[in-house]
C-alpha positions, 0 to 999 in steps of 0.5 A, spaced: 500 500 499 502 507 497 504 512 503 499 518 502 504 524 500 503 531 505 503 536 503 503 543 509 498 549 508 500 554 513 495 560 513 492 564 518 485 564 515 481 559 516 477 560 510 484 560 505 485 553 509 479 550 507 480 553 500 487 549 500 484 543 502 479 543 497 484 544 491 489 540 493 487 534 496 486 527 491 488 520 492 494 519 495 495 527 497 493 529 504 493 536 506 495 539 513 493 545 516 496 551 520 494 556 522 499 559 526 508 557 525 508 554 532 502 549 529 505 549 523 512 547 526 509 541 531 505 538 525 513 538 522 516 535 527 510 529 527 509 528 519 514 528 513 512 532 509 513 533 500 512 540 500 510 547 504 506 553 502 506 557 507 503 565 508 508 570 509 502 575 513 501 572 520 501 574 527 507 572 532 511 569 527 510 570 520 512 566 514 520 568 514 520 567 521 517 560 520 522 559 516 528 560 519 526 556 524 525 550 519 532 550 516 534 550 523 532 543 525 535 537 521 529 534 521 525 539 518 531 543 513 530 540 506 524 541 506 521 545 500 518 552 501 514 556 497 511 563 501 505 565 499 504 573 499 499 579 497 505 584 498 507 586 492 514 584 488 519 588 492 526 586 492 527 586 500 522 581 500 523 576 494 531 577 498 529 575 505 525 570 503 530 566 499 535 568 505 531 564 509 530 558 505 524 559 500 524 555 493 519 559 490 514 566 491 506 566 489 502 572 490 496 573 491 490 571 489 492 565 487 493 562 480 490 555 482 493 551 475 500 554 476 500 553 484 497 545 482 503 544 477 508 546 482 505 542 487 506 537 483 513 538 481 514 538 488 510 531 489 514 528 483 521 530 486 518 528 493 517 521 490 523 521 486 527 522 492 523 516 497 524 511 491 532 512 490 532 513 498 530 505 498 533 503 492 539 505 496 537 501 502 535 496 499 542 495 496 546 496 502 541 491 505 544 486 499 551 488 499 551 487 507 548 480 506 552 478 501 559 480 505 556 476 510 555 471 505 561 470 502 565 470 510 560 465 512 561 460 507 568 461 506 569 459 513 565 452 512 568 450 506 576 452 510 574 444 514 572 440 509 577 443 504 583 441 509 581 434 509 581 433 502 588 436 502 591 432 508 587 426 504 590 428 498 597 428 501 596 422 504 595 418 498 601 420 495 605 418 501 602 411 502 600 409 495 605 407 488 599 405 484 600 411 478 593 412 476 591 413 484 597 418 485 596 422 478 588 423 480 592 425 488 595 430 485 590 433 480 586 433 488 590 436 492 592 442 486 584 444 485 583 443 493 589 448 494 586 452 488 580 453 492 583 454 498 586 461 495 579 463 492 576 462 499 582 466 502 582 471 498 574 472 498 575 471 506 580 478 505 576 482 500 569 481 506 574 483 511 577 488 507 569 491 506 566 490 512 570 491 519 576 493 516 583 488 516 587 490 523 594 490 521 600 488 526 606 490 524 613 485 526 621 487 525 623 482 520 627 482 513 624 482 507 629 478 504 627 472 509 621 473 508 621 473 499 625 466 500 620 464 505 615 464 499 620 462 493 620 455 497 612 455 499 610 456 493 615 454 487 616 447 485 622 445 484 623 445 478 620 452 477 625 455 484 631 455 478 627 460 475 626 466 480 633 470 481 633 473 488 637 480 490 638 485 496 642 491 497 642 495 504 638 493 509 633 489 507 630 490 516 623 494 516 617 494 520 610 489 517 604 485 518 608 479 514 602 475 513 599 480 510 605 482 507 607 475 506 600 474 502 603 481 497 609 477 496 605 470 494 600 474 489 607 477 485 610 472 485 605 466 483 603 471 478 610 472 476 612 464 475 604 462 471 604 468 466 612 469 465 615 466 459 619 459 461 625 462 458 626 468 462 627 468 469 623 471 475 627 476 479 626 479 485 630 485 487 629 488 494 633 495 495 634 497 501 639 503 500 634 509 503 632 510 510 625 510 510 623 505 506 624 499 502 622 497 495 621 491 492 621 488 485 618 482 481 619 483 475 618 476 469 618 476 461 611 476 460 606 482 457 600 485 460 596 488 455 596 496 456 588 497 455 589 492 462 593 496 466 589 501 467 585 497 471 589 491 474 589 492 480 580 494 480 577 487 482 575 481 479 580 483 472 582 477 472 587 476 466 584 473 460 589 467 461 586 467 468 578 467 465 581 461 460 583 456 466 580 458 472 585 459 476 583 465 479 577 471 481 581 476 479 581 478 487 588 478 487 591 485 486 586 488 488 587 485 495 595 486 493 593 494 493 589 494 498 594 490 503 599 495 500 595 501 501 593 500 509 601 500 510 602 507 507 605 504 502 604 504 494 604 499 489 604 499 481 605 495 475 609 497 468 610 492 462 613 493 455 617 490 450 624 488 451 623 489 459 618 485 461 612 486 466 615 489 473 610 490 479 615 495 484 612 496 491 615 501 495 614 500 503 615 505 510 621 501 513 617 502 519 609 502 518 606 503 523 599 499 526 593 501 522 586 497 519 584 498 513 577 501 513 571 499 509 572 502 501 579 504 502 
């Protein structure tokens, strides 16, 4: 059922109120009548009003004074006001009226057709504003529900995925049947890929809901990179990775979050780089206040993709084809680096390959990555 729209008419002459009610009343429109400024304020405090028609010349509190009080309240400041006056078109009165918050003036005797036309415009604007507010609230609730669903789903998927990973690992260790081992490796790879997707969904849910609280600790960036290389690279891939370091590579950083950054960039470099070109990781700690990490591979990123590379769900064409990711990895990389107060940028060109460069403050403090940051 559609709620009636209220229009307030303020006039100290009763016959005028009756006439306005007869003119404006129709299905869906409710005319509220006030014969003084005080009564008008009471009605405005208890009713939502689409438009107020206010007589200027009233005893005790005139229309200008009422308008100033209406504009001074958070609840009523957005109510459109049309002044009704029998006075001549005086410039000073116009100036004071618009200064008090009027959107229009009408002069008595009122032209009914003109008044109805103006009222209809404001009723339509009010209806559109209410509809937009409802749509925004529905969208907000849908986003909240979606983020909650993602977090719950990700959390509940972790236990069965762990069981699948452990089971496949056990099969590989205890069975010599080639067909069983092939299937076990396939299960292990697929479960690991799904676990990575779940972790990304959980990270995005945290970023977009309650925020991520950083817990910085002192660590050597070189040791962190070496650990990631040994963790994510297959033995035959490690020979492709070249790690170099210069200067003091010890800094303060959230180890878990920055390890995810490195894991993502190094994993992408191994996956999308050319087989003949090495993956070069260079850590530059020669500056007193910052540490730079560069991850280079021989692959190329199309120029059209570079501007949106760190946006959510911008998976590479290779990822879309092989279904290796959700397109959230680089989005999470940027959010984590931003949370530390650092920067990350990507360049890609023929000859130089693709380079991701991260610049981190050497002493990143504790902070929180807030939703929408």
